[in-house]
C-alpha positions as semicolon CSV with decimal commas, in nm:
position;residue;x (nm);y (nm);z (nm)
1;X;1,526;-0,208;-5,951
2;X;1,860;-0,131;-5,788
3;X;2,057;-0,424;-5,650
4;X;2,372;-0,405;-5,442
5;X;2,529;-0,487;-5,111
6;X;2,336;-0,323;-4,827
7;X;2,602;-0,167;-4,608
8;X;2,603;0,146;-4,394
9;X;2,795;0,335;-4,659
10;X;2,552;0,224;-4,931
11;X;2,246;0,321;-4,725
12;X;2,394;0,659;-4,630
13;X;2,454;0,732;-4,999
14;X;2,092;0,666;-5,099
15;X;1,920;0,990;-5,201
16;X;1,543;1,057;-5,212
17;X;1,359;1,131;-5,532
18;X;1,000;1,215;-5,618
19;X;0,892;0,855;-5,552
20;X;0,979;0,553;-5,339
21;X;1,314;0,398;-5,425
22;X;1,443;0,052;-5,331
23;X;1,784;-0,108;-5,294
24;X;1,772;-0,489;-5,283
25;X;2,057;-0,682;-5,130
26;X;2,272;-0,876;-5,373
27;X;2,359;-1,143;-5,117
28;X;2,032;-1,206;-4,927
29;X;1,738;-1,235;-5,165
30;X;1,430;-1,056;-5,030
31;X;1,620;-0,816;-4,803
32;X;1,598;-0,451;-4,899
33;X;1,593;-0,087;-4,794
34;X;1,329;0,166;-4,898
35;X;1,385;0,541;-4,941
36;X;1,080;0,767;-4,913
37;X;1,050;1,102;-5,098
38;X;1,091;1,265;-4,756
39;X;1,431;1,100;-4,720
40;X;1,323;0,851;-4,451
41;X;1,481;0,507;-4,495
42;X;1,355;0,176;-4,365
43;X;1,453;-0,190;-4,393
44;X;1,211;-0,452;-4,520
45;X;1,172;-0,812;-4,624
46;X;0,993;-0,920;-4,943
47;X;0,856;-1,275;-4,966
48;X;0,584;-1,502;-5,103
49;X;0,368;-1,749;-4,915
50;X;0,291;-2,047;-5,143
51;X;0,543;-2,037;-5,425
52;X;0,598;-1,831;-5,743
53;X;0,227;-1,789;-5,817
54;X;0,151;-1,639;-5,476
55;X;0,132;-1,261;-5,435
56;X;0,437;-1,073;-5,310
57;X;0,423;-0,950;-4,948
58;X;0,645;-0,702;-4,769
59;X;0,728;-0,683;-4,403
60;X;0,886;-0,367;-4,258
61;X;1,161;-0,427;-4,006
62;X;1,219;-0,071;-3,889
63;X;1,359;0,270;-3,976
64;X;1,728;0,316;-4,051
65;X;1,914;0,437;-3,745
66;X;1,943;0,309;-3,389
67;X;1,860;0,036;-3,318
68;X;1,825;-0,070;-3,684
69;X;2,166;-0,085;-3,850
70;X;2,225;-0,273;-4,179
71;X;2,386;-0,561;-3,986
72;X;2,100;-0,592;-3,738
73;X;1,839;-0,561;-4,013
74;X;2,015;-0,831;-4,220
75;X;2,021;-1,065;-3,918
76;X;1,649;-1,015;-3,855
77;X;1,571;-1,055;-4,227
78;X;1,753;-1,391;-4,233
79;X;1,547;-1,506;-3,933
80;X;1,217;-1,402;-4,090
81;X;1,297;-1,557;-4,428
82;X;1,385;-1,883;-4,253
83;X;1,042;-1,877;-4,082
84;X;0,877;-1,809;-4,420
85;X;1,043;-2,118;-4,566
86;X;0,890;-2,313;-4,277
87;X;0,545;-2,181;-4,364
88;X;0,511;-1,903;-4,103
89;X;0,380;-1,568;-4,224
90;X;0,554;-1,280;-4,041
91;X;0,253;-1,054;-4,106
92;X;0,038;-1,281;-3,890
93;X;0,302;-1,274;-3,617
94;X;0,310;-0,895;-3,638
95;X;-0,067;-0,877;-3,603
96;X;-0,051;-1,108;-3,304
97;X;0,211;-0,887;-3,140
98;X;-0,004;-0,581;-3,199
99;X;-0,299;-0,758;-3,040
100;X;-0,086;-0,869;-2,747
101;X;0,031;-0,513;-2,697
102;X;-0,333;-0,412;-2,651
103;X;-0,501;-0,709;-2,482
104;X;-0,208;-0,841;-2,279
105;X;-0,041;-0,517;-2,177
106;X;0,043;-0,546;-1,807
107;X;-0,155;-0,243;-1,692
108;X;-0,473;-0,345;-1,876
109;X;-0,438;-0,711;-1,786
110;X;-0,392;-0,628;-1,416
111;X;-0,724;-0,441;-1,421
112;X;-0,891;-0,739;-1,591
113;X;-0,744;-0,980;-1,335
114;X;-0,871;-0,770;-1,045
115;X;-1,216;-0,743;-1,203
116;X;-1,261;-1,106;-1,307
117;X;-1,072;-1,282;-1,029
118;X;-1,020;-1,041;-0,741
119;X;-1,376;-0,911;-0,715
120;X;-1,516;-1,264;-0,719
121;X;-1,271;-1,433;-0,484
122;X;-1,118;-1,182;-0,243
123;X;-1,243;-0,991;0,056
124;X;-1,277;-0,616;0,024
125;X;-0,947;-0,540;0,200
126;X;-0,751;-0,804;0,006
127;X;-0,889;-0,660;-0,318
128;X;-0,797;-0,307;-0,212
129;X;-0,442;-0,413;-0,120
130;X;-0,402;-0,600;-0,448
131;X;-0,514;-0,295;-0,645
132;X;-0,250;-0,094;-0,462
133;X;0,019;-0,351;-0,548
134;X;-0,075;-0,389;-0,916
135;X;-0,224;-0,061;-1,032
136;X;-0,155;0,196;-0,759
137;X;0,019;0,519;-0,854
138;X;0,329;0,427;-0,653
139;X;0,328;0,058;-0,748
140;X;0,674;-0,071;-0,854
141;X;0,496;-0,323;-1,077
142;X;0,312;-0,052;-1,266
143;X;0,626;0,162;-1,287
144;X;0,852;-0,115;-1,422
145;X;0,613;-0,323;-1,632
146;X;0,373;-0,054;-1,752
147;X;0,232;-0,150;-2,093
148;X;0,470;-0,440;-2,149
149;X;0,281;-0,743;-2,290
150;X;0,261;-1,035;-2,047
151;X;0,421;-1,288;-2,289
152;X;0,735;-1,072;-2,303
153;X;0,777;-1,032;-1,927
154;X;1,072;-1,232;-1,795
155;X;1,223;-1,326;-1,461
156;X;1,456;-1,031;-1,501
157;X;1,154;-0,801;-1,520
158;X;1,012;-0,954;-1,202
159;X;1,346;-0,902;-1,030
160;X;1,349;-0,539;-1,146
161;X;1,006;-0,487;-0,987
162;X;1,110;-0,633;-0,652
163;X;1,439;-0,441;-0,660
164;X;1,233;-0,121;-0,642
165;X;1,106;-0,214;-0,294
166;X;1,326;-0,080;-0,011
167;X;1,499;-0,340;0,205
168;X;1,319;-0,184;0,501
169;X;0,982;-0,305;0,364
170;X;1,013;-0,687;0,351
171;X;0,642;-0,733;0,412
172;X;0,550;-0,517;0,114
173;X;0,795;-0,708;-0,108
174;X;0,650;-1,042;-0,002
175;X;0,289;-0,932;-0,060
176;X;0,373;-0,773;-0,394
177;X;0,546;-1,094;-0,503
178;X;0,245;-1,304;-0,399
179;X;-0,018;-1,104;-0,585
180;X;0,197;-1,078;-0,900
181;X;0,262;-1,453;-0,901
182;X;-0,111;-1,518;-0,855
183;X;-0,195;-1,299;-1,155
184;X;0,052;-1,479;-1,383
185;X;-0,068;-1,820;-1,263
186;X;-0,422;-1,712;-1,347
187;X;-0,306;-1,595;-1,690
188;X;-0,150;-1,937;-1,759
189;X;-0,466;-2,118;-1,643
190;X;-0,672;-1,915;-1,891
191;X;-0,435;-1,983;-2,179
192;X;-0,340;-1,617;-2,217
193;X;0,029;-1,700;-2,174
194;X;0,215;-2,028;-2,196
195;X;0,448;-1,991;-1,899
196;X;0,482;-1,774;-1,594
197;X;0,801;-1,574;-1,539
198;X;0,778;-1,685;-1,176
199;X;0,879;-2,040;-1,272
200;X;1,220;-2,095;-1,118
201;X;1,215;-1,751;-0,955
202;X;1,323;-1,733;-0,593
203;X;1,090;-1,491;-0,419
204;X;1,152;-1,283;-0,108
205;X;1,187;-1,486;0,207
206;X;0,888;-1,492;0,444
207;X;0,881;-1,203;0,688
208;X;0,993;-1,297;1,037
209;X;0,701;-1,302;1,277
210;X;0,709;-1,030;1,539
211;X;0,721;-1,121;1,905
212;X;0,677;-0,776;2,059
213;X;0,446;-0,790;2,361
214;X;0,373;-0,471;2,551
215;X;0,446;-0,470;2,924
216;X;0,174;-0,390;3,173
217;X;0,308;-0,039;3,212
218;X;0,315;0,013;2,835
219;X;-0,047;-0,101;2,811
220;X;-0,136;0,152;3,078
221;X;0,044;0,425;2,885
222;X;-0,147;0,332;2,567
223;X;-0,476;0,375;2,751
224;X;-0,378;0,698;2,927
225;X;-0,227;0,844;2,611
226;X;-0,537;0,762;2,405
227;X;-0,752;0,932;2,670
228;X;-0,581;1,256;2,575
229;X;-0,671;1,207;2,208
230;X;-0,998;1,334;2,069
231;X;-1,253;1,126;1,876
232;X;-1,215;0,918;1,666
233;X;-0,864;0,796;1,746
234;X;-0,877;0,814;2,124
235;X;-1,169;0,572;2,166
236;X;-1,050;0,374;1,863
237;X;-0,723;0,278;2,033
238;X;-0,904;0,195;2,358
239;X;-1,150;-0,034;2,177
240;X;-0,857;-0,211;2,011
241;X;-0,707;-0,270;2,354
242;X;-1,039;-0,378;2,511
243;X;-1,145;-0,621;2,236
244;X;-0,822;-0,772;2,099
245;X;-0,950;-0,744;1,740
246;X;-0,763;-0,636;1,426
247;X;-0,706;-0,273;1,338
248;X;-0,886;-0,300;1,003
249;X;-1,184;-0,472;1,162
250;X;-1,223;-0,218;1,443
251;X;-1,163;0,086;1,223
252;X;-1,452;-0,006;0,989
253;X;-1,693;-0,126;1,258
254;X;-2,051;-0,009;1,195
255;X;-2,340;0,035;1,434
256;X;-2,534;-0,228;1,237
257;X;-2,283;-0,488;1,355
258;X;-2,342;-0,401;1,723
259;X;-2,625;-0,515;1,949
260;X;-2,676;-0,322;2,272
261;X;-2,931;-0,566;2,415
262;X;-2,697;-0,864;2,380
263;X;-2,389;-0,644;2,435
264;X;-2,200;-0,803;2,147
265;X;-2,042;-0,728;1,812
266;X;-2,094;-0,958;1,514
267;X;-1,809;-0,918;1,267
268;X;-1,944;-1,032;0,926
269;X;-1,753;-1,284;0,718
270;X;-1,711;-1,024;0,443
271;X;-1,492;-0,814;0,671
272;X;-1,294;-1,079;0,856
273;X;-0,944;-1,177;0,749
274;X;-1,025;-1,547;0,719
275;X;-1,371;-1,499;0,568
276;X;-1,549;-1,633;0,876
277;X;-1,795;-1,435;1,088
278;X;-1,705;-1,380;1,454
279;X;-1,926;-1,291;1,750
280;X;-1,730;-1,077;1,997
281;X;-1,892;-1,028;2,339
282;X;-1,837;-0,672;2,460
283;X;-1,689;-0,633;2,806
284;X;-1,758;-0,334;3,032
285;X;-1,467;-0,133;2,888
286;X;-1,587;-0,175;2,531
287;X;-1,953;-0,115;2,609
288;X;-1,873;0,202;2,804
289;X;-1,664;0,335;2,515
290;X;-1,946;0,279;2,268
291;X;-2,199;0,438;2,504
292;X;-1,981;0,748;2,523
293;X;-1,947;0,768;2,146
294;X;-2,321;0,715;2,086
295;X;-2,432;0,968;2,348
296;X;-2,757;0,984;2,540
297;X;-2,974;0,870;2,250
298;X;-2,830;0,518;2,253
299;X;-2,652;0,324;1,983
300;X;-2,749;0,437;1,630
301;X;-2,895;0,193;1,380
302;X;-2,655;0,268;1,097
303;X;-2,327;0,434;1,002
304;X;-1,965;0,379;1,099
305;X;-1,860;0,406;1,463
306;X;-1,527;0,573;1,380
307;X;-1,538;0,834;1,105
308;X;-1,331;1,132;0,994
309;X;-1,512;1,238;0,676
310;X;-1,865;1,155;0,785
311;X;-1,915;0,888;0,520
312;X;-1,614;0,653;0,531
313;X;-1,424;0,463;0,802
314;X;-1,147;0,634;0,995
315;X;-0,811;0,675;0,820
316;X;-0,478;0,846;0,883
317;X;-0,340;0,577;1,114
318;X;0,028;0,670;1,083
319;X;-0,024;1,028;1,192
320;X;-0,248;0,922;1,483
321;X;-0,001;0,655;1,599
322;X;0,281;0,909;1,598
323;X;0,074;1,141;1,817
324;X;-0,011;0,856;2,057
325;X;0,357;0,768;2,088
326;X;0,434;1,129;2,177
327;X;0,161;1,139;2,444
328;X;0,281;0,811;2,596
329;X;0,636;0,944;2,617
330;X;0,522;1,267;2,778
331;X;0,319;1,077;3,040
332;X;0,616;0,852;3,113
333;X;0,845;1,155;3,156
334;X;0,600;1,334;3,384
335;X;0,568;1,025;3,602
336;X;0,947;0,992;3,618
337;X;0,968;1,354;3,728
338;X;0,708;1,290;3,997
339;X;0,915;1,004;4,132
340;X;1,224;1,229;4,142
341;X;1,370;1,015;3,865
342;X;1,555;1,148;3,564
343;X;1,276;1,279;3,342
344;X;1,483;1,268;3,024
345;X;1,574;0,902;3,081
346;X;1,209;0,794;3,052
347;X;1,133;0,631;2,717
348;X;0,882;0,412;2,534
349;X;1,017;0,128;2,319
350;X;0,894;0,126;1,955
351;X;0,575;-0,073;1,902
352;X;0,311;-0,135;1,636
353;X;-0,066;-0,133;1,663
354;X;-0,082;-0,506;1,586
355;X;0,133;-0,565;1,896
356;X;-0,178;-0,484;2,101
357;X;-0,345;-0,794;1,959
358;X;-0,043;-1,011;2,039
359;X;-0,033;-0,861;2,388
360;X;-0,404;-0,943;2,428
361;X;-0,345;-1,307;2,329
362;X;-0,051;-1,331;2,570
363;X;-0,265;-1,175;2,843
364;X;-0,532;-1,441;2,788
365;X;-0,276;-1,708;2,865
366;X;-0,161;-1,522;3,176
367;X;-0,523;-1,517;3,292
368;X;-0,552;-1,893;3,242
369;X;-0,792;-1,875;2,946
370;X;-0,808;-2,192;2,736
371;X;-0,630;-2,173;2,399
372;X;-0,949;-2,267;2,214
373;X;-1,129;-1,972;2,372
374;X;-0,846;-1,731;2,289
375;X;-0,846;-1,846;1,927
376;X;-1,224;-1,811;1,912
377;X;-1,201;-1,451;2,035
378;X;-0,923;-1,370;1,786
379;X;-1,108;-1,556;1,507
380;X;-0,802;-1,770;1,433
381;X;-0,859;-2,091;1,239
382;X;-0,541;-2,263;1,351
383;X;-0,409;-2,479;1,630
384;X;-0,703;-2,610;1,828
385;X;-0,955;-2,493;1,565
386;X;-0,794;-2,649;1,256
387;X;-0,781;-2,998;1,106
388;X;-1,026;-3,260;1,229
389;X;-1,122;-3,046;1,529
390;X;-1,220;-2,764;1,295
391;X;-1,449;-2,998;1,101
392;X;-1,629;-3,170;1,388
393;X;-1,603;-2,924;1,678
394;X;-1,900;-2,687;1,652
395;X;-1,913;-2,533;2,000
396;X;-1,910;-2,152;1,959
397;X;-1,742;-2,079;2,297
398;X;-1,972;-1,777;2,332
399;X;-2,005;-1,785;2,711
400;X;-1,640;-1,871;2,756
401;X;-1,544;-1,581;2,532
402;X;-1,758;-1,343;2,735
403;X;-1,602;-1,462;3,059
404;X;-1,251;-1,426;2,916
405;X;-1,316;-1,074;2,784
406;X;-1,467;-0,971;3,117
407;X;-1,156;-1,104;3,291
408;X;-0,945;-0,901;3,048
409;X;-1,145;-0,587;3,132
410;X;-1,086;-0,647;3,503
411;X;-0,716;-0,696;3,437
412;X;-0,696;-0,370;3,240
413;X;-0,886;-0,194;3,516
414;X;-0,628;-0,307;3,771
415;X;-0,354;-0,171;3,544
416;X;-0,519;0,167;3,533
417;X;-0,584;0,199;3,906
418;X;-0,363;-0,046;4,099
419;X;-0,399;-0,018;4,478
420;X;-0,310;-0,216;4,787
421;X;-0,558;-0,317;5,053
422;X;-0,539;0,023;5,217
423;X;-0,623;0,204;4,895
424;X;-0,270;0,323;4,831
425;X;-0,137;0,327;4,479
426;X;0,130;0,060;4,427
427;X;0,383;0,025;4,145
428;X;0,269;-0,168;3,839
429;X;0,441;-0,498;3,785
430;X;0,633;-0,538;3,458
431;X;0,591;-0,830;3,222
432;X;0,454;-1,149;3,381
């Protein structure tokens, strides 16, 4: 058995033979380097658990070469031998690390979290969004963390994930942060990890709430522009405007949720953002739209109202919104030309689809609708519908909601065909 000082020069000089050869360090007992017949060299630690009578065990540190140099291997050998003296077997620790690499790898654990927690506790859309954040092909979390075991993930790793999100997407960063933190909290609660890397981590600041409200003229342009769009997006945008409901809720509306006799739409709890069902009375604008989509045979008994593939809800919102913006701008320019105004000076300020919902809520206040009724239509559990009032107040506001939505339909009708007493078209008022 060769003994000598394990240095780079000594290791480089080791030559292979027809069998395994060892060089044991003369300064650190138990630290050695092994040379295979192929010429491959690796560092190892030899030790006993339980004294002289116990069998000898060997623990491989790694192959010679980056990152394992003699100095680094010696440092790690000293650490392991110290643990052995304390009664810890490095082989057991190695087995645990191998198991962690399989069971607690980020990509596999994220799938388990979505299956065991997400499916049982989240709505369909929340689950779909969370899958996109954790396991989607373009997910920064999947790209940065990959197969890294959860116990080894640090605050620096979390920061690296969030650094991948462009500064122009603060909402995405905030949502990604929230679902990641929830997964690690769940992992701690199950005893899979001891601590979450989110402890002491300062997350992205909350996204500023938008305050964009479309003017009366902009609302009119939305309606007129959507009239030039074919099914499904043309009537889809008009139903959004007529009902004040969320994009995701309207896009996946099914005929089963609609009742022509009662002229109402019952949004099930499974599809609502807050998990609460909502009965939405349908005003004349909404009912007429649905009649046109259904055709002469009446409202079907099943299927989605807005479809592109024939089997799934409508999709491709970004492309459709871009086309609507272009149509609105063209209408505005044509009207400017008709008024002998500068056609090229006509413009439409940037807006988002969700701004229609905010504009609807603002319009309710302009029409004098009670806040409780507006919140009931929007299915908001806040303000007048939260706290003690939310516990004891059980009035459904159904008739008040119908009256408010009918008033909104009348208001929209006046926007589309404003006229004075003599039947002459008059300019639309802007804002309030």
